[in-house]
C-alpha positions in Angstrom: -9.1 7.9 3.6 -8.7 11.0 1.3 -11.9 13.0 0.9 -13.6 13.0 -2.5 -14.3 16.7 -3.4 -16.2 15.6 -6.5 -18.0 12.4 -7.2 -20.1 11.6 -10.3 -22.1 8.3 -10.3 -23.9 6.9 -13.4 -24.2 10.4 -14.9 -25.9 10.8 -18.2 -26.1 14.3 -19.7 -26.7 16.2 -22.9 -28.7 18.8 -24.7 -32.2 17.9 -25.9 -32.1 14.4 -27.4 -28.3 14.4 -27.8 -26.8 12.4 -24.9 -23.3 13.8 -24.8 -22.1 12.0 -21.7 -23.1 8.4 -20.9 -22.6 6.5 -17.7 -19.9 8.7 -16.2 -18.4 7.5 -13.0 -15.6 9.7 -11.7 -14.1 10.8 -8.4 -11.7 13.6 -7.7 -9.9 13.4 -4.4 -8.5 16.3 -2.3 -5.0 17.0 -3.5 -5.5 15.5 -7.0 -4.1 17.1 -10.1 -6.5 15.5 -12.7 -6.0 15.9 -16.4 -9.0 15.4 -18.7 -8.3 14.5 -22.3 -10.4 13.5 -25.3 -11.1 14.3 -28.9 -13.2 17.3 -30.0 -16.9 16.6 -29.2 -16.1 14.0 -26.6 -17.9 15.8 -23.8 -15.1 17.4 -21.9 -16.8 20.9 -21.7 -20.1 19.3 -20.8 -18.4 17.4 -18.0 -17.0 20.7 -16.6 -20.4 22.3 -16.8 -21.8 19.5 -14.6 -19.0 20.0 -12.1 -19.5 23.7 -12.1 -23.3 23.4 -11.6 -24.0 25.0 -15.0 -25.7 21.9 -16.4 -27.9 19.4 -14.6 -27.5 15.8 -15.7 -30.4 13.9 -17.1 -29.8 11.0 -14.7 -27.2 10.0 -12.1 -25.9 11.8 -9.0 -23.3 14.6 -8.6 -21.8 15.1 -5.2 -19.7 18.2 -4.4 -17.8 18.4 -1.2 -20.0 15.7 0.3 -23.3 17.3 -0.7 -25.7 16.6 -3.6 -25.1 19.3 -6.3 -28.7 20.4 -6.0 -28.1 21.3 -2.4 -24.6 22.6 -2.7 -24.1 26.3 -1.9 -20.4 26.7 -1.4 -19.5 27.7 -4.9 -16.7 29.9 -3.6 -14.8 26.7 -3.0 -14.5 26.1 -6.7 -12.4 28.4 -8.9 -12.7 28.4 -12.7 -10.4 29.6 -15.4 -12.2 29.3 -18.8 -10.8 29.0 -22.3 -9.3 32.3 -23.5 -9.9 33.9 -20.2 -10.1 37.6 -20.4 -11.2 37.9 -24.0 -14.2 40.0 -23.1 -12.5 42.1 -20.4 -9.6 42.9 -22.7 -12.0 45.3 -24.5 -12.3 47.5 -21.4 -9.8 49.7 -19.5 -9.6 47.4 -16.5 -6.5 47.0 -14.4 -5.0 43.8 -13.1 -6.1 44.7 -9.5 -9.7 45.4 -10.6 -9.8 42.1 -12.5 -8.6 40.0 -9.6 -11.0 41.9 -7.2 -13.9 40.4 -9.2 -13.0 37.1 -7.7 -14.0 38.3 -4.3 -17.6 38.8 -5.2 -18.4 35.3 -4.1 -17.1 36.3 -0.6 -18.3 39.9 -0.3 -21.5 41.8 -0.9 -20.8 44.6 -3.2 -21.7 47.3 -0.6 -18.9 45.8 1.7 -16.5 45.2 -1.2 -12.7 45.6 -0.6 -12.8 45.3 3.1 -9.3 44.7 4.6 -9.8 41.0 4.3 -10.6 41.4 0.5 -7.5 43.6 0.0 -5.3 41.0 1.6 -6.9 38.2 -0.4 -6.3 40.0 -3.7 -2.7 40.8 -2.7 -2.0 37.2 -1.8 -3.6 35.9 -4.9 -1.5 38.2 -7.1 1.7 37.4 -5.1 1.1 33.6 -5.6 1.2 34.0 -9.4 4.0 36.6 -9.3 1.9 39.4 -10.7 1.6 41.8 -7.7 4.1 44.2 -9.3 1.8 44.5 -12.3 -1.3 45.4 -10.2 -1.8 48.9 -11.7 -1.3 47.8 -15.3 -4.2 47.5 -17.8 -5.2 44.0 -18.7 -4.8 44.7 -22.4 -1.2 45.7 -21.9 -0.2 42.2 -20.8 1.1 39.2 -22.6 -1.1 36.1 -23.1 0.8 34.2 -20.3 0.5 37.2 -17.9 -3.3 37.4 -18.6 -3.7 33.7 -17.7 -1.8 34.3 -14.4 -4.1 37.2 -13.6 -7.2 35.0 -14.2 -5.7 32.3 -12.0 -5.3 35.0 -9.3 -8.9 36.0 -9.9 -10.0 32.4 -9.2 -7.6 32.1 -6.2 -8.9 35.3 -4.6 -12.0 33.5 -3.3 -9.8 31.0 -1.5 -11.0 28.0 -3.5 -10.2 24.4 -2.6 -10.6 23.2 -6.2 -9.4 25.0 -9.3 -10.9 24.0 -12.7 -9.0 25.1 -15.9 -10.5 24.6 -19.4 -7.7 24.6 -22.1 -5.9 27.4 -20.2 -2.9 27.8 -22.6 -4.8 28.2 -25.9 -3.1 31.1 -27.7 -0.2 31.3 -25.1 3.4 31.0 -26.4 5.5 28.0 -25.5 7.8 29.7 -23.0 4.8 31.2 -21.1 3.1 27.7 -21.2 6.1 26.2 -19.4 6.0 28.8 -16.7 2.3 28.4 -16.4 2.5 24.7 -15.8 5.3 25.2 -13.2 2.8 27.6 -11.4 0.1 24.9 -11.5 2.5 22.3 -10.0 3.5 24.7 -7.3 -0.2 25.4 -6.4 -0.9 21.7 -6.3 2.2 20.4 -4.5 3.1 23.3 -2.2 -0.3 24.8 -1.4 -2.3 21.6 -1.7 -4.8 23.0 -4.2 -6.8 20.4 -6.0 -6.7 20.9 -9.8 -8.7 19.8 -12.8 -7.1 20.5 -16.1 -8.7 20.0 -19.5 -6.1 19.9 -22.3 -5.5 18.7 -25.8 -1.8 18.5 -25.2 -1.3 14.8 -24.3 2.5 15.3 -23.6 1.8 18.1 -21.1 -0.8 16.0 -19.4 1.6 13.0 -19.2 4.2 15.2 -17.4 2.2 17.5 -15.2 -0.8 15.7 -13.7 -1.1 13.0 -11.1 -4.0 11.3 -12.7 -5.7 11.2 -16.1 -9.3 10.7 -17.2 -9.8 9.8 -20.9 -13.2 10.7 -22.1 -15.1 10.1 -25.3 -18.7 10.4 -24.2 -17.9 7.9 -21.5 -14.9 7.3 -19.3 -12.5 5.2 -21.4 -9.9 5.0 -18.7 -8.9 6.8 -15.5 -5.6 6.3 -13.6 -1.9 7.2 -13.5 -0.5 8.9 -16.6 2.2 6.2 -17.1 -0.5 3.5 -17.1 -3.1 5.3 -19.2 -1.2 7.2 -21.9 -0.1 4.1 -23.8 -1.4 1.2 -25.9 -5.1 0.4 -26.4 -6.5 3.2 -24.2 -5.2 5.9 -26.6 -6.4 3.9 -29.6 -9.9 3.6 -28.1 -9.8 7.4 -27.4 -8.4 8.8 -30.6 -8.6 5.9 -33.1 -6.2 3.5 -34.7 -4.1 6.1 -36.5 -3.0 8.0 -33.4 0.8 8.5 -33.4 2.0 9.8 -30.0 5.4 10.3 -28.6 5.5 11.0 -24.9 8.9 12.2 -23.7 10.2 11.1 -20.3 11.9 13.3 -17.7 
């Protein structure tokens, strides 16, 4: 039986009296490429905060790598690429290498930083996203697609078993997006990395992921893209007036 890296059972969560998520039951298995979709305000970011340990649910249980989230300490196993990654660091004269090296802080004490093992991890992470040749360039000299690759490398530098990406292609041009998703598929299929991708692009989700969770404060549906992204599920998620064309390969 495939291991569940993440399991949420009867989770209710929110801010103050506003219960954003209600009765969430969701499991992410090792090797999954899960896409999470839903309208604005549906609770997608709140769900990620729970998975990342940033927010504690009001009720329910969250299990990470077989441990209750309250007892979980192996956060280096989870890599995270936020929306508009690098927007703050772009203001500083920081290089690609220095940016990716920050991903090793979960593995190294600062006083020991950039031991040979750290150097190899940074090189391997940059190589895996085809950015090693840019290691001495400043972050603010790169294109949007290159910046996203750097921040995936930063997340990979800690050798995570799960990579969480929140709207990673916002502000990235179409050509760079296509290359970006090819990279994700390679990381998932060839390297066995488990991925969670939040996206507003339903067509991308239909083509790229292995399973889809549709969320609007609760889980509307969860399953294979071909079964989920059609008919009543989408109407329940986005309303009766949704017009969607999903192109086949």
